[in-house]
TORMARMAR-315449 format. One record per residue (C-alpha): x, y, z negated. Coordinates in steps of 0.25 Angstrom, whole numbers, padded with zeros to 4 digits, m for minus. Example, Ala and Ser with C-alpha at 12.3 -4.5 7.8 and 13.67 -1.06 7.14 Angstrom:
! TORMARMAR-315449
- 0049, m0018, m0031
- 0055, m0004, m0029
***
This chain:
! TORMARMAR-315449
- 0000, 0000, 0000
- 0006, 0014, 0004
- 0008, 0025, m0006
- m0003, 0033, 0000
- m0013, 0021, m0001
- m0009, 0020, m0016
- m0012, 0034, m0018
- m0025, 0034, m0011
- m0029, 0021, m0020
- m0025, 0028, m0032
- m0033, 0041, m0029
- m0045, 0032, m0026
- m0044, 0025, m0039
- m0042, 0038, m0047
- m0055, 0044, m0040
- m0063, 0031, m0043
- m0058, 0031, m0058
- m0061, 0046, m0059
- m0075, 0044, m0054
- m0078, 0032, m0063
- m0074, 0040, m0075
- m0080, 0054, m0071
- m0090, 0059, m0082
- m0105, 0059, m0078
- m0115, 0070, m0081
- m0125, 0065, m0091
- m0140, 0069, m0089
- m0149, 0067, m0101
- m0164, 0066, m0098
- m0176, 0061, m0107
- m0181, 0049, m0101
- m0174, 0036, m0098
- m0182, 0034, m0085
- m0179, 0048, m0080
- m0164, 0046, m0083
- m0164, 0034, m0073
- m0170, 0042, m0062
- m0162, 0054, m0064
- m0149, 0046, m0064
- m0152, 0040, m0051
- m0153, 0054, m0045
- m0140, 0060, m0051
- m0131, 0049, m0047
- m0118, 0044, m0053
- m0113, 0057, m0059
- m0124, 0057, m0069
- m0129, 0049, m0080
- m0143, 0051, m0085
- m0148, 0047, m0098
- m0160, 0049, m0107
- m0162, 0055, m0121
- m0175, 0048, m0122
- m0183, 0060, m0125
- m0179, 0069, m0138
- m0167, 0065, m0145
- m0170, 0072, m0158
- m0182, 0079, m0165
- m0184, 0087, m0178
- m0179, 0080, m0190
- m0188, 0076, m0201
- m0179, 0082, m0212
- m0179, 0095, m0220
- m0191, 0102, m0226
- m0204, 0095, m0223
- m0197, 0085, m0214
- m0198, 0095, m0203
- m0184, 0095, m0198
- m0185, 0110, m0197
- m0179, 0121, m0206
- m0191, 0130, m0207
- m0184, 0140, m0216
- m0172, 0142, m0207
- m0178, 0146, m0194
- m0184, 0133, m0191
- m0171, 0126, m0189
- m0174, 0112, m0184
- m0166, 0099, m0187
- m0166, 0089, m0176
- m0163, 0074, m0178
- m0160, 0064, m0167
- m0171, 0053, m0168
- m0167, 0040, m0172
- m0170, 0033, m0159
- m0162, 0043, m0151
- m0149, 0042, m0159
- m0143, 0032, m0150
- m0148, 0040, m0138
- m0141, 0052, m0143
- m0128, 0045, m0146
- m0128, 0039, m0132
- m0131, 0053, m0126
- m0119, 0059, m0134
- m0110, 0048, m0128
- m0114, 0050, m0114
- m0113, 0066, m0115
- m0098, 0065, m0120
- m0095, 0056, m0108
- m0102, 0065, m0098
- m0098, 0076, m0089
- m0110, 0084, m0092
- m0123, 0082, m0099
- m0136, 0087, m0093
- m0149, 0087, m0101
- m0161, 0084, m0092
- m0173, 0082, m0102
- m0187, 0085, m0097
- m0190, 0099, m0092
- m0198, 0104, m0104
- m0197, 0109, m0118
- m0195, 0095, m0124
- m0185, 0092, m0113
- m0177, 0105, m0116
- m0177, 0102, m0131
- m0172, 0088, m0128
- m0161, 0094, m0120
- m0157, 0103, m0131
- m0157, 0092, m0141
- m0148, 0084, m0132
- m0138, 0096, m0130
- m0137, 0097, m0145
- m0134, 0082, m0148
- m0125, 0081, m0136
- m0117, 0094, m0139
- m0121, 0101, m0126
- m0122, 0116, m0125
- m0136, 0123, m0123
- m0128, 0134, m0115
- m0124, 0124, m0104
- m0132, 0120, m0092
- m0135, 0106, m0096
- m0150, 0105, m0094
- m0158, 0101, m0082
- m0173, 0098, m0080
- m0180, 0089, m0070
- m0194, 0093, m0066
- m0195, 0081, m0058
- m0186, 0068, m0057
- m0183, 0068, m0042
- m0169, 0068, m0037
- m0169, 0082, m0030
- m0174, 0088, m0043
- m0165, 0081, m0052
- m0153, 0084, m0043
- m0156, 0099, m0042
- m0159, 0100, m0058
- m0146, 0093, m0061
- m0138, 0104, m0053
- m0145, 0115, m0060
- m0143, 0113, m0075
- m0147, 0124, m0085
- m0147, 0127, m0100
- m0156, 0121, m0110
- m0168, 0130, m0112
- m0167, 0134, m0127
- m0180, 0142, m0126
- m0187, 0129, m0122
- m0180, 0121, m0133
- m0184, 0132, m0144
- m0198, 0130, m0139
- m0198, 0115, m0140
- m0191, 0117, m0154
- m0202, 0126, m0159
- m0213, 0117, m0154
- m0206, 0105, m0161
- m0205, 0112, m0174
- m0219, 0117, m0173
- m0224, 0103, m0171
- m0215, 0097, m0182
- m0219, 0108, m0193
- m0234, 0107, m0190
- m0234, 0092, m0188
- m0226, 0088, m0200
- m0233, 0098, m0210
- m0247, 0096, m0205
- m0245, 0081, m0204
- m0239, 0079, m0218
- m0251, 0088, m0223
- m0262, 0080, m0216
- m0256, 0067, m0220
- m0255, 0071, m0234
- m0269, 0077, m0235
- m0278, 0069, m0225
- m0270, 0058, m0220
- m0269, 0063, m0206
- m0257, 0059, m0198
- m0252, 0072, m0191
- m0255, 0085, m0186
- m0248, 0093, m0175
- m0248, 0107, m0169
- m0255, 0103, m0156
- m0260, 0089, m0160
- m0269, 0096, m0171
- m0275, 0106, m0162
- m0278, 0095, m0152
- m0285, 0088, m0163
- m0293, 0100, m0166
- m0298, 0101, m0152
- m0303, 0087, m0153
- m0310, 0089, m0166
- m0316, 0102, m0163
- m0322, 0096, m0150
- m0328, 0085, m0159
- m0334, 0095, m0168
- m0341, 0102, m0156
- m0347, 0089, m0152
- m0352, 0086, m0166
- m0358, 0100, m0167
- m0364, 0100, m0153
- m0379, 0100, m0152
- m0385, 0095, m0139
- m0395, 0103, m0132
- m0406, 0099, m0122
- m0407, 0105, m0108
- m0413, 0101, m0095
- m0410, 0103, m0081
- m0418, 0102, m0068
- m0414, 0097, m0055
- m0420, 0095, m0041
- m0417, 0083, m0032
- m0419, 0087, m0017
- m0418, 0079, m0004
- m0417, 0084, 0010
- m0416, 0073, 0020
- m0406, 0062, 0015
- m0399, 0072, 0005
- m0403, 0072, m0009
- m0397, 0083, m0019
- m0400, 0090, m0032
- m0403, 0104, m0036
- m0402, 0110, m0050
- m0411, 0120, m0056
- m0403, 0133, m0058
- m0413, 0144, m0061
- m0427, 0146, m0065
- m0432, 0160, m0063
- m0418, 0165, m0059
- m0412, 0160, m0073
- m0405, 0148, m0077
- m0414, 0138, m0084
- m0413, 0133, m0098
- m0421, 0121, m0101
- m0419, 0115, m0115
- m0430, 0105, m0115
- m0439, 0097, m0106
- m0451, 0106, m0107
- m0442, 0118, m0101
- m0437, 0109, m0090
- m0452, 0105, m0087
- m0456, 0119, m0086
- m0445, 0122, m0076
- m0449, 0110, m0068
- m0464, 0115, m0068
- m0459, 0128, m0061
- m0454, 0119, m0049
- m0466, 0111, m0048
- m0473, 0112, m0034
- m0462, 0123, m0030
- m0455, 0121, m0017
- m0440, 0119, m0018
- m0434, 0129, m0008
- m0419, 0131, m0003
- m0416, 0145, m0008
- m0401, 0147, m0004
- m0390, 0139, 0002
- m0376, 0143, 0001
- m0363, 0137, 0005
- m0348, 0140, 0002
- m0335, 0134, 0004
- m0327, 0130, m0009
- m0313, 0126, m0011
- m0307, 0117, m0022
- m0293, 0119, m0025
- m0284, 0107, m0030
- m0280, 0106, m0045
- m0266, 0111, m0049
- m0255, 0100, m0050
- m0254, 0094, m0064
- m0248, 0099, m0077
- m0246, 0090, m0089
- m0259, 0093, m0094
- m0267, 0092, m0082
- m0260, 0079, m0078
- m0264, 0073, m0092
- m0279, 0078, m0090
- m0280, 0073, m0076
- m0273, 0060, m0079
- m0283, 0058, m0091
- m0295, 0060, m0083
- m0292, 0054, m0070
- m0282, 0042, m0074
- m0286, 0040, m0088
- m0272, 0042, m0093
- m0270, 0049, m0107
- m0260, 0060, m0108
- m0249, 0052, m0114
- m0250, 0041, m0103
- m0251, 0052, m0092
- m0238, 0058, m0097
- m0231, 0045, m0098
- m0234, 0041, m0084
- m0230, 0055, m0079
- m0217, 0054, m0086
- m0213, 0042, m0079
- m0217, 0048, m0065
- m0209, 0060, m0069
- m0197, 0052, m0073
- m0196, 0043, m0061
- m0201, 0031, m0054
- m0193, 0021, m0046
- m0198, 0022, m0032
- m0192, 0010, m0026
- m0178, 0013, m0030
- m0179, 0028, m0031
- m0183, 0034, m0044
- m0190, 0047, m0044
- m0199, 0055, m0053
- m0213, 0056, m0046
- m0218, 0068, m0053
- m0213, 0081, m0059
- m0211, 0084, m0074
- m0225, 0080, m0081
- m0224, 0090, m0092
- m0228, 0104, m0086
- m0239, 0114, m0087
- m0236, 0120, m0074
- m0244, 0118, m0061
- m0233, 0123, m0052
- m0227, 0115, m0040
- m0213, 0117, m0035
- m0213, 0124, m0021
- m0205, 0112, m0015
- m0215, 0102, m0020
- m0227, 0111, m0014
- m0220, 0112, m0001
- m0218, 0096, 0000
- m0232, 0094, m0004
- m0238, 0104, 0006
- m0230, 0096, 0017
- m0235, 0083, 0012
- m0249, 0088, 0012
- m0248, 0093, 0026
- m0242, 0080, 0031
- m0252, 0071, 0023
- m0265, 0078, 0024
- m0264, 0090, 0033
- m0261, 0105, 0031
- m0275, 0108, 0028
- m0273, 0101, 0015
- m0262, 0109, 0010
- m0265, 0119, m0001
- m0256, 0127, m0010
- m0249, 0126, m0023
- m0258, 0131, m0035
- m0252, 0135, m0049
- m0259, 0139, m0061
- m0252, 0138, m0075
- m0257, 0140, m0089
- m0252, 0152, m0096
- m0243, 0144, m0105
- m0238, 0135, m0094
- m0223, 0132, m0093
- m0220, 0132, m0078
- m0206, 0126, m0079
- m0211, 0113, m0072
- m0220, 0111, m0060
- m0233, 0104, m0061
- m0233, 0089, m0062
- m0232, 0084, m0047
- m0226, 0073, m0039
- m0211, 0075, m0036
- m0213, 0071, m0022
- m0226, 0073, m0015
- m0222, 0061, m0005
- m0222, 0051, m0017
- m0237, 0048, m0015
- m0243, 0040, m0026
- m0245, 0028, m0016
- m0230, 0029, m0012
- m0225, 0028, m0026
- m0236, 0019, m0031
- m0228, 0006, m0030
- m0218, 0012, m0041
- m0228, 0016, m0051
- m0237, 0010, m0061
- m0252, 0011, m0059
- m0253, 0022, m0070
- m0241, 0030, m0064
- m0247, 0029, m0050
- m0260, 0035, m0055
- m0254, 0046, m0062
- m0244, 0049, m0051
- m0256, 0049, m0041
- m0263, 0059, m0049
- m0251, 0068, m0050
- m0248, 0067, m0035
- m0263, 0069, m0031
- m0264, 0081, m0040
- m0251, 0088, m0035
- m0254, 0085, m0020
- m0268, 0090, m0022
- m0264, 0103, m0028
- m0257, 0107, m0016
- m0268, 0103, m0006
- m0279, 0112, m0001
- m0292, 0115, m0008
- m0304, 0106, m0005
- m0315, 0113, 0002
- m0330, 0112, 0000
- m0343, 0117, 0006
- m0352, 0120, m0006
- m0367, 0122, m0004
- m0377, 0128, m0014
- m0392, 0128, m0012
- m0403, 0135, m0021
- m0417, 0130, m0021
- m0429, 0138, m0026
- m0441, 0130, m0033
- m0451, 0140, m0039
- m0443, 0149, m0049
- m0432, 0138, m0050
- m0419, 0138, m0043
- m0411, 0125, m0040
- m0397, 0124, m0034
- m0390, 0113, m0027
- m0375, 0112, m0022
- m0367, 0104, m0012
- m0352, 0102, m0009
- m0346, 0096, 0003
- m0331, 0095, 0004
- m0325, 0101, 0017
- m0310, 0099, 0015
- m0305, 0089, 0005
- m0291, 0096, 0003
- m0284, 0092, m0010
- m0295, 0082, m0014
- m0289, 0073, m0003
- m0279, 0069, m0013
- m0286, 0072, m0026
- m0300, 0067, m0024
- m0297, 0055, m0033
- m0295, 0064, m0045
- m0305, 0075, m0041
- m0318, 0070, m0036
- m0326, 0080, m0027
- m0341, 0079, m0026
- m0349, 0081, m0013
- m0363, 0085, m0013
- m0370, 0087, 0000
- m0383, 0096, 0002
- m0392, 0095, 0014
- m0393, 0106, 0023
- m0403, 0116, 0016
- m0409, 0129, 0021
- m0414, 0141, 0013
- m0429, 0140, 0012
- m0430, 0125, 0014
- m0439, 0118, 0005
- m0435, 0105, m0001
- m0445, 0094, 0001
- m0439, 0083, m0009
- m0437, 0089, m0022
- m0437, 0082, m0036
- m0435, 0091, m0048
- m0432, 0085, m0062
- m0427, 0090, m0076
- m0416, 0083, m0084
- m0413, 0083, m0099
- m0399, 0086, m0104
- m0392, 0088, m0117
- m0380, 0097, m0119
- m0367, 0089, m0123
- m0356, 0092, m0133
- m0342, 0096, m0128
- m0335, 0083, m0123
- m0324, 0077, m0132
- m0309, 0079, m0127
- m0304, 0069, m0117
- m0289, 0068, m0116
- m0289, 0077, m0104
- m0298, 0087, m0110
- m0290, 0088, m0122
- m0277, 0090, m0114
- m0284, 0101, m0106
- m0289, 0108, m0119
- m0275, 0108, m0125
- m0269, 0113, m0113
- m0279, 0124, m0111
- m0278, 0129, m0125
- m0262, 0128, m0124
- m0261, 0118, m0135
- m0248, 0111, m0135
- m0242, 0107, m0121
- m0247, 0097, m0111
- m0235, 0088, m0113
- m0239, 0086, m0128
- m0254, 0083, m0125
- m0252, 0068, m0124
- m0244, 0067, m0137
- m0255, 0076, m0144
- m0266, 0067, m0139
- m0259, 0054, m0143
- m0256, 0060, m0157
- m0270, 0063, m0160
- m0274, 0049, m0157
- m0263, 0043, m0165
- m0266, 0051, m0177
- m0280, 0046, m0176
- m0286, 0060, m0175
- m0293, 0057, m0162
- m0298, 0046, m0154
- m0299, 0045, m0139
- m0311, 0037, m0136
- m0321, 0035, m0125
- m0331, 0047, m0124
- m0343, 0037, m0124
- m0343, 0022, m0123
- m0345, 0021, m0108
- m0335, 0033, m0105
- m0321, 0031, m0100
- m0318, 0045, m0105
- m0310, 0046, m0118
- m0312, 0057, m0128
- m0305, 0062, m0141
- m0313, 0061, m0154
- m0307, 0065, m0167
- m0306, 0055, m0179
- m0310, 0058, m0193
- m0296, 0060, m0196
- m0294, 0069, m0184
- m0305, 0078, m0189
- m0300, 0078, m0203
- m0286, 0082, m0198
- m0292, 0093, m0189
- m0301, 0099, m0201
- m0289, 0100, m0210
- m0280, 0106, m0200
- m0291, 0116, m0197
- m0293, 0119, m0211
- m0279, 0122, m0215
- m0272, 0125, m0201
- m0282, 0131, m0193
- m0272, 0143, m0190
- m0262, 0133, m0184
- m0270, 0121, m0178
- m0278, 0129, m0168
- m0278, 0130, m0153
- m0273, 0145, m0152
- m0262, 0143, m0162
- m0257, 0131, m0155
- m0258, 0138, m0141
- m0250, 0150, m0147
- m0239, 0141, m0151
- m0238, 0135, m0137
- m0237, 0149, m0132
- m0226, 0153, m0142
- m0218, 0140, m0138
- m0219, 0144, m0124
- m0213, 0158, m0127
- m0202, 0152, m0135
- m0199, 0143, m0123
- m0198, 0156, m0115
- m0188, 0161, m0125
- m0197, 0173, m0129
- m0200, 0169, m0144
- m0192, 0164, m0155
- m0195, 0150, m0159
- m0191, 0152, m0174
- m0200, 0164, m0176
- m0211, 0156, m0169
- m0209, 0144, m0179
- m0208, 0154, m0191
- m0221, 0161, m0187
- m0228, 0147, m0186
- m0223, 0142, m0199
- m0227, 0154, m0207
- m0241, 0151, m0203
- m0241, 0136, m0204
- m0234, 0133, m0217
- m0244, 0141, m0226
- m0255, 0133, m0220
- m0248, 0120, m0223
- m0246, 0124, m0238
- m0260, 0128, m0239
- m0265, 0115, m0233
- m0257, 0106, m0243
- m0263, 0114, m0254
- m0278, 0114, m0250
- m0280, 0102, m0240
- m0287, 0091, m0248
- m0281, 0078, m0248
- m0289, 0067, m0242
- m0290, 0054, m0250
- m0288, 0041, m0244
- m0299, 0031, m0244
- m0296, 0020, m0253
- m0299, 0005, m0248
- m0302, 0000, m0262
- m0290, m0010, m0263
- m0276, m0009, m0268
- m0264, m0010, m0260
- m0258, m0024, m0261
- m0244, m0019, m0261
- m0244, m0008, m0271
- m0258, m0008, m0278
- m0262, 0006, m0274
- m0275, 0009, m0267
- m0277, 0006, m0252
- m0282, 0017, m0243
- m0287, 0019, m0229
- m0278, 0027, m0220
- m0280, 0031, m0205
- m0269, 0026, m0196
- m0265, 0028, m0181
- m0274, 0016, m0178
- m0285, 0018, m0188
- m0288, 0016, m0202
- m0280, 0007, m0211
- m0277, 0004, m0226
- m0265, 0007, m0233
- m0259, 0009, m0247
- m0263, 0023, m0253
- m0248, 0025, m0257
- m0243, 0025, m0243
- m0232, 0027, m0239
- m0226, 0021, m0252
- m0234, 0008, m0250
- m0236, 0005, m0235
- m0247, m0006, m0236
- m0257, m0005, m0225
- m0269, m0014, m0220
- m0280, m0013, m0210
- m0293, m0006, m0213
- m0301, m0015, m0204
- m0307, m0026, m0213
- m0307, m0036, m0202
- m0292, m0033, m0199
- m0289, m0034, m0214
- m0296, m0048, m0215
- m0289, m0053, m0202
- m0276, m0048, m0209
- m0278, m0058, m0220
- m0275, m0069, m0210
- m0262, m0075, m0213
- m0254, m0071, m0200
- m0239, m0072, m0200
- m0230, m0065, m0191
- m0224, m0075, m0181
- m0211, m0068, m0180
- m0207, m0066, m0195
- m0218, m0073, m0203
- m0223, m0060, m0210
- m0238, m0058, m0212
- m0245, m0051, m0200
- m0254, m0039, m0202
- m0264, m0031, m0194
- m0260, m0018, m0189
- m0267, m0008, m0179
- m0261, m0003, m0166
- m0266, 0006, m0155
- m0273, m0006, m0149
- m0279, m0011, m0162
- m0275, m0021, m0173
- m0264, m0031, m0172
- m0255, m0041, m0180
- m0242, m0036, m0185
- m0231, m0042, m0193
- m0231, m0036, m0208
- m0216, m0036, m0207
- m0216, m0024, m0197
- m0207, m0018, m0193
- m0197, m0029, m0196
- m0206, m0038, m0188
- m0214, m0032, m0177
- m0222, m0043, m0172
- m0237, m0040, m0168
- m0248, m0047, m0162
- m0262, m0044, m0157
- m0274, m0046, m0167
- m0281, m0055, m0157
- m0274, m0063, m0147
- m0276, m0057, m0133
- m0282, m0067, m0123
- m0273, m0073, m0113
- m0274, m0068, m0099
- m0283, m0077, m0090
- m0279, m0082, m0076
- m0288, m0077, m0065
- m0282, m0086, m0054
- m0279, m0073, m0046
- m0265, m0068, m0042
- m0260, m0054, m0044
- m0260, m0047, m0030
- m0248, m0039, m0034
- m0238, m0049, m0040
- m0244, m0063, m0038
- m0245, m0067, m0053
- m0258, m0072, m0059
- m0270, m0062, m0062
- m0275, m0064, m0076
- m0287, m0059, m0084
- m0282, m0050, m0096
- m0289, m0042, m0107
- m0283, m0028, m0109
- m0280, m0022, m0123
- m0294, m0015, m0121
- m0301, m0028, m0119
- m0304, m0027, m0105
- m0302, m0039, m0096
- m0294, m0037, m0083
- m0286, m0045, m0073
- m0271, m0042, m0071
- m0258, m0048, m0067
- m0252, m0059, m0076
- m0238, m0053, m0073
- m0242, m0040, m0081
- m0234, m0031, m0085
- m0225, m0034, m0072
- m0238, m0033, m0064
- m0249, m0023, m0067
- m0260, m0028, m0058
- m0274, m0028, m0063
- m0285, m0033, m0054
- m0296, m0023, m0052
- m0310, m0026, m0056
- m0322, m0027, m0047
- m0327, m0014, m0053
- m0314, m0007, m0050
- m0314, m0012, m0036
- m0328, m0007, m0033
- m0324, 0007, m0039
- m0311, 0007, m0030
- m0320, 0003, m0018
- m0330, 0014, m0020
- m0319, 0025, m0023
- m0319, 0034, m0011
- m0305, 0036, m0004
- m0302, 0051, m0006
- m0294, 0051, 0007
- m0308, 0049, 0014
- m0316, 0058, 0005
- m0316, 0071, 0013
- m0322, 0064, 0025
- m0331, 0077, 0028
- m0319, 0086, 0027
- m0312, 0077, 0038
- m0323, 0079, 0047
- m0323, 0094, 0047
- m0308, 0097, 0045
- m0297, 0095, 0055
- m0288, 0083, 0053
- m0275, 0084, 0045
- m0263, 0085, 0053
- m0258, 0071, 0049
- m0265, 0060, 0042
- m0263, 0058, 0027
- m0254, 0047, 0022
- m0263, 0035, 0018
- m0254, 0033, 0006
- m0256, 0047, 0001
- m0271, 0046, 0002
- m0272, 0033, m0004
- m0266, 0038, m0017
- m0278, 0045, m0021
- m0288, 0033, m0019
- m0295, 0028, m0032
- m0286, 0020, m0041
- m0290, 0010, m0052
- m0283, 0012, m0066
- m0276, m0001, m0070
- m0268, 0004, m0081
- m0275, m0005, m0092
- m0265, m0016, m0091
- m0265, m0029, m0100
- m0258, m0026, m0113
- m0258, m0032, m0128
- m0268, m0027, m0137
- m0258, m0019, m0145
- m0247, m0010, m0141
- m0233, m0016, m0144
- m0227, m0002, m0145
- m0238, 0005, m0153
- m0236, 0011, m0167
- m0243, 0004, m0178
- m0248, 0011, m0191
- m0242, 0004, m0203
- m0247, 0011, m0215
- m0247, 0025, m0209
- m0233, 0023, m0202
- m0231, 0021, m0187
- m0221, 0010, m0183
- m0218, 0004, m0170
- m0223, m0010, m0167
- m0215, m0021, m0161
- m0217, m0029, m0149
- m0230, m0036, m0146
- m0231, m0051, m0146
***
């Protein structure tokens, strides 16, 4: 080998060695799944890891266990959570080995606070440009953001700190007070206001006195067309008929009188599409259209945002899902307008609309698809059924928001019958516009009236009176409660799921069917919920009210803008709050626990009834000194006398309650975590059929809710569930929205190009098959063991 060759080989070896030992840039995000997606985009020069959410929180030390030094400018003490110590240790190690550390937590106040906590623990300067934000997880956006880092926004951090300290002070002090006085489990700055709304609505319903009233309508027929007209006026005034006699008196005025067309008017009406989704409107629409609760909606949206593997390429399908802005980026609008032109025709193109509330934070866009070309049908093979349904809703809403208005021809007709005036109206769609893609979620009604002329006398008329009664205001559904909270500026949309979940976990409210036959679920306050609200209103009306909570949110927004001192804000709040707490401790009477009438078998003190997360139970009156508990249900108590031993450790099995009802658990918990269903679940029955998706046997199962269905025996690998005959009939009868505007097609010029069938089929009716077979209890639920929560073990 020549000397020159040796030199070349040596240089090559050194280059390879340098590359292999070169330090990487460390990017820290919140979510593990997001970390995998982003690392694929950034390549070999970057290592992307997850902090798995917040790494620390306020400590529970110091005066009152607040973790806040109230007397010294509300100085907080932060503590790394136990489960995050190993995470932080690993992050510190990686940070030392890295060329540069980039903090890429979520683009909101919580994300900014996480970045700040990471900077403190890893020894990073808040003056350095080490913060990046991704408003969508797509390669172009990630690559652009990574090239444009900025400083941590300390005003956002201060706003988050102020919110967290407010919640800690109110939560700890009120919860401790209520536990001591009335055995309620907790209270909160926003949670308690939401409870107040539900209780006040229940009080309105109780006080409501129904009143009788009557209406009169005429059924008319001309040729083959039958339609109705309602009584509008009597002697030029709106009629008030409070009983049958008054209704009959009006009917008598029409007797033997001709029914004559007095006026016919027509006008064109346009209906604009709704704005793209914010966090709140997505939760509302998902609840009413898909039946998904707020927590489930946000969980599914989080996965769509973080990234889905589309056949080897992982990409985020939607933009950041915590936003109260309806703005869409100019780039996305341009791409979507081109998409509309190609798929539907230029006449379907609308314009971007934007309407934000006064307290909206416009840092993010509305919730939208990251790529309009990723139609729901195109990505369906890579999504679960629930993800697909939510993505289809988001896609349809965003696409529709940029399409043309629907146009209608509205006809109004007035009829005279003696001194009475009746009115009828009809509506015919002229141009479907945005409803071409959104008709599945927004039904349009068409009412045809026959051709009528002024002076024409109607020959076939039947006039009748109907009795009605006024109804009380409706209880809140989840969607209506979220809407009310947002309209009153109570809390933030990103917290609504947690608020609703907490109210139910604390047994302050129930979410049950409105009626036995209704599918709609509504909130009802429990006895404990009403007691909790009553005491809070008696002693904390100044703090726990809509206006005060809304004003707090405004102040937090001002702090985030850097225009208010958060320490002074906390001082002002505390000077109002602390005297109320002291007064309540002095004057609020203590609720005595109801005695069972038996003694505790462990310590000999009285047994009492308590309210737990899963209902009433019996415990020792000296809790927490003695932690003996038993079931309050006599049948379960009798069943528990059965000598049943744990098959794993030999200890006695006892009955506990979980979110899906009672179950057997080892008494040696948490040392032994064995659990069993109270009743053995019936084994799946073979049907003799094969799964059309994977070829395995189809079996008949019983769901946790007691419903029988036929599903694949290969569950959970295959989620196929056979449709019932009823579901098939419903599917067959569902009109295809793509063919709905037949009349418009006849009068309007054809589009410049035919729509892609995959785009139109997205919006066809879908059946919800989200209820999959499962055990009768949740293996990851938290069980109430004498008033304390503990995580359960694996289901057997």
